[in-house]
C-alpha positions in Angstrom: 0.2 0.0 0.1 1.1 3.4 -0.9 0.4 6.3 1.2 2.7 8.9 0.1 2.8 9.4 -3.9 5.1 12.5 -3.7 7.2 14.7 -2.2 8.6 18.3 -2.4 11.7 19.2 0.3 12.6 22.5 0.7 14.1 22.3 4.4 16.4 19.9 6.2 17.4 18.8 9.8 21.0 18.9 8.5 21.7 21.6 5.7 23.1 21.1 3.5 21.6 17.4 2.8 24.1 15.5 2.9 25.5 13.9 -0.4 24.9 10.4 0.1 21.2 11.1 1.2 18.4 8.5 -0.6 16.3 11.1 -1.2 18.6 12.9 -3.8 17.8 9.8 -6.3 14.7 8.8 -5.0 12.0 8.8 -7.9 8.8 10.4 -5.6 10.9 13.5 -4.1 11.6 16.5 -5.7 14.3 18.9 -3.8 13.9 22.8 -4.5 16.8 24.8 -3.9 16.0 27.5 -1.1 14.3 29.7 -3.3 10.8 30.4 -3.8 10.2 31.9 -6.8 11.8 34.9 -8.9 10.6 38.4 -9.0 11.3 41.0 -11.3 13.3 43.3 -9.2 14.5 40.4 -6.5 18.4 42.2 -6.4 17.0 45.9 -5.8 14.6 45.0 -3.6 17.3 42.9 -1.9 20.0 45.5 -1.8 17.3 47.7 -0.1 18.1 45.4 2.6 21.6 44.4 2.5 23.0 47.7 1.8 21.8 49.7 4.9 22.6 46.6 7.0 26.4 46.4 5.8 26.8 50.0 6.7 25.3 49.5 9.8 26.9 46.6 10.7 30.3 48.4 9.5 30.1 51.4 11.6 27.6 50.4 14.3 28.3 46.4 14.8 24.7 45.3 14.4 22.4 45.4 11.4 19.2 47.8 11.3 16.5 46.2 9.1 15.2 42.8 9.1 16.6 41.5 11.9 15.5 38.3 13.6 13.6 37.9 17.1 15.5 34.5 18.2 13.2 34.6 20.6 10.4 34.3 18.5 12.4 32.7 15.9 11.1 35.1 13.0 
């Protein structure tokens, strides 16, 4: 009896997924790279976050945008 017909996987306990993992060759598994899609202006929008964070990190020692709250995990 087959319970699962296909799986698309993106995140694993150990990153990156071990090179010898059987999941790489499993016929019913798709392994996604850590990208959720492409956006037309992705790089422009990315650098709107990265540039001030790099500048703040260099001058103040910490980023200023999109800071992760490790207590809430987001």
